VOGU-3710 file (C-alpha; in Angstrom, 3 decimals, decimal comma):
1> mtmpipaple> 113,527/-9,582/-87,280  117,157/-10,281/-88,161  118,572/-9,651/-91,584  119,603/-12,721/-93,573  123,337/-13,317/-93,727  124,697/-13,233/-97,307  126,503/-16,321/-98,531  129,252/-15,563/-99,319  129,715/-12,195/-97,635  130,663/-9,258/-99,870
11> lfttavaaew> 132,123/-6,634/-97,548  135,004/-4,996/-99,405  135,757/-3,479/-102,811  138,757/-1,570/-104,087  140,588/-0,695/-107,289  144,196/-1,448/-108,191  146,215/1,553/-106,968  149,341/2,867/-108,722  151,571/2,027/-105,740  150,470/-1,635/-105,964
21> vdyndhlsew> 151,577/-2,066/-109,608  154,991/-3,682/-110,199  157,593/-3,670/-112,968  155,489/-6,184/-114,939  152,697/-3,584/-115,104  150,274/-5,590/-112,970  149,269/-5,969/-109,330  152,360/-6,965/-107,341  152,235/-10,212/-105,372  152,489/-8,487/-101,983
31> ayllifgdna> 149,495/-6,315/-102,832  147,234/-9,364/-103,144  147,988/-10,161/-99,491  147,372/-6,524/-98,519  143,971/-6,547/-100,242  142,996/-9,890/-98,700  144,064/-8,445/-95,326  141,705/-5,501/-95,869  138,945/-7,986/-96,697  139,699/-9,920/-93,500
41> daffryigvd> 139,536/-6,656/-91,525  136,093/-5,942/-93,031  134,983/-9,425/-91,923  136,388/-8,831/-88,428  134,358/-5,622/-88,121  131,277/-7,470/-89,428  131,534/-10,039/-86,629  132,325/-7,397/-83,970  136,114/-7,647/-83,761  136,694/-3,904/-83,988
51> dayraaghsl> 138,773/-1,300/-82,133  136,631/-1,585/-78,982  136,891/-5,385/-79,017  140,668/-5,212/-79,348  140,880/-2,530/-76,630  139,017/-4,963/-74,350  141,921/-7,404/-74,747  141,110/-9,802/-77,576  141,994/-10,064/-81,249  142,360/-12,464/-84,154
61> ytvethlrhl> 145,853/-13,458/-85,277  146,566/-15,029/-88,656  148,662/-18,189/-88,319  148,510/-19,441/-91,913  147,599/-18,042/-95,317  147,644/-19,785/-98,678  147,426/-17,462/-101,709  146,609/-18,466/-105,269  147,354/-15,919/-108,017  145,133/-16,852/-110,974
71> recklgqplr> 145,056/-13,823/-113,295  146,743/-10,459/-113,679  145,121/-7,275/-112,401  145,953/-3,947/-114,034  146,112/-0,366/-112,758  142,672/1,030/-111,928  140,887/-2,307/-112,320  137,972/-2,581/-109,880  138,122/-5,545/-107,515  135,342/-7,138/-105,464
81> ltvqllghda> 136,036/-9,558/-102,668  134,011/-12,232/-100,948  134,617/-14,149/-97,756  133,241/-17,546/-96,808  133,444/-19,005/-93,318  134,631/-22,548/-94,016  134,675/-23,590/-90,389  135,320/-22,608/-86,807  135,748/-24,123/-83,394  136,063/-22,607/-79,916
91> krlhllhemf> 139,315/-20,768/-80,760  139,896/-20,852/-84,547  138,445/-19,533/-87,814  139,008/-20,976/-91,289  138,192/-18,420/-94,007  138,185/-18,411/-97,786  138,596/-15,102/-99,609  138,009/-14,762/-103,356  138,986/-11,712/-105,408  137,052/-10,913/-108,580
101> agassprdst> 137,862/-8,472/-111,371  135,181/-6,045/-112,456  132,518/-4,009/-110,741  129,699/-6,509/-111,238  128,665/-9,017/-108,630  130,954/-12,067/-108,573  127,863/-14,259/-108,594  126,960/-13,015/-112,091  129,362/-15,172/-114,089  128,119/-13,785/-117,409
111> apgvgcvata> 128,965/-10,152/-116,589  131,952/-8,713/-118,498  135,155/-8,456/-116,500  134,007/-10,950/-113,907  136,316/-13,769/-113,001  138,215/-14,948/-109,983  141,707/-13,454/-110,102  143,017/-14,719/-106,752  142,077/-16,645/-103,644  143,340/-16,688/-100,062
121> eqmllhvgta> 142,676/-19,360/-97,513  143,300/-18,260/-93,952  143,493/-19,846/-90,500  143,105/-17,444/-87,586  143,353/-17,818/-83,815  141,414/-15,917/-81,155  143,998/-14,455/-78,780  144,001/-12,717/-75,421  146,296/-9,805/-76,199  147,557/-9,366/-72,611
131> tgrvvpfgae> 149,006/-12,890/-72,533  149,458/-13,585/-76,246  147,737/-16,935/-75,665  144,937/-18,537/-77,622  141,599/-18,247/-75,797  138,024/-19,307/-76,607  135,636/-16,901/-78,293  133,184/-15,238/-75,929  129,530/-16,298/-76,118  128,430/-13,277/-78,199
141> lagrlraiad> 131,150/-13,693/-80,834  130,682/-17,480/-80,888  126,973/-16,915/-81,559  127,717/-14,589/-84,484  130,101/-17,156/-85,952  127,497/-19,913/-85,582  124,948/-17,784/-87,461  127,407/-17,121/-90,306  128,418/-20,798/-90,399  124,739/-21,767/-90,677
151> aherllvpdy> 124,256/-19,323/-93,581  127,460/-20,489/-95,317  126,782/-24,185/-94,797  124,930/-24,349/-98,142  127,943/-23,018/-100,077  130,138/-25,473/-101,903  133,713/-25,740/-100,701  136,024/-25,322/-103,730  138,252/-28,295/-104,512  141,421/-26,235/-103,972
161> vgrtirplsa> 140,663/-25,601/-100,292  143,202/-27,312/-98,048  145,713/-27,988/-100,803  149,385/-27,310/-100,394  152,192/-26,680/-102,837  153,625/-29,970/-104,022  157,411/-30,050/-103,711  159,337/-30,295/-106,978  162,337/-32,490/-107,566  165,711/-30,803/-107,663
171> dpgggplgap> 166,474/-32,699/-110,894  167,721/-30,002/-113,329  167,268/-32,429/-116,237  163,503/-32,220/-115,964  163,103/-35,795/-114,740  159,963/-37,021/-113,023  158,764/-35,040/-110,055  159,687/-36,453/-106,710  159,801/-35,295/-103,150  163,012/-33,537/-102,152
181> rregaaga> 164,902/-34,825/-99,137  163,622/-33,361/-95,925  165,480/-32,264/-92,853  165,734/-35,113/-90,380  165,054/-37,777/-93,041  167,434/-40,700/-93,420  170,378/-39,724/-95,634  169,690/-35,984/-95,300
//
């Protein structure tokens, strides 16, 4: 009998370390990425992408990450992270990480200290490390991903997934927002 796959997965917890706190007395922006990277590594181990897998010549490379910083985190604050498999194909993974403050389960929205403090959306490629080229997942790993995708299919996809940062106008007078001129555009 196989164990049910949690949706979302909760594989990593930590607390805000002193070396991660900046001059504003809260978690520095680079540390959010570090923590989300540790969460991604926990997910990789969960699906079987571990030291032995990498030694056999394959790995996952991050090609895009979109971070959202929603609330401050202070020194010593416990953090819990989740990961949701949003999608995958033969060579790519699309993940959503959410970071929650407090030691309680993120699913218990009434618990004190619980609230999403940051999110990270990530696109990863499966790579043959000898060539540095993107290659399909092997059958075993593809099967694990299918099982997680099936378990995560019932989860809602947050409305912020897939969004980008909207360019601001360079108008110093605070005029209406407009798109800045882009390289290669007429008149640029």
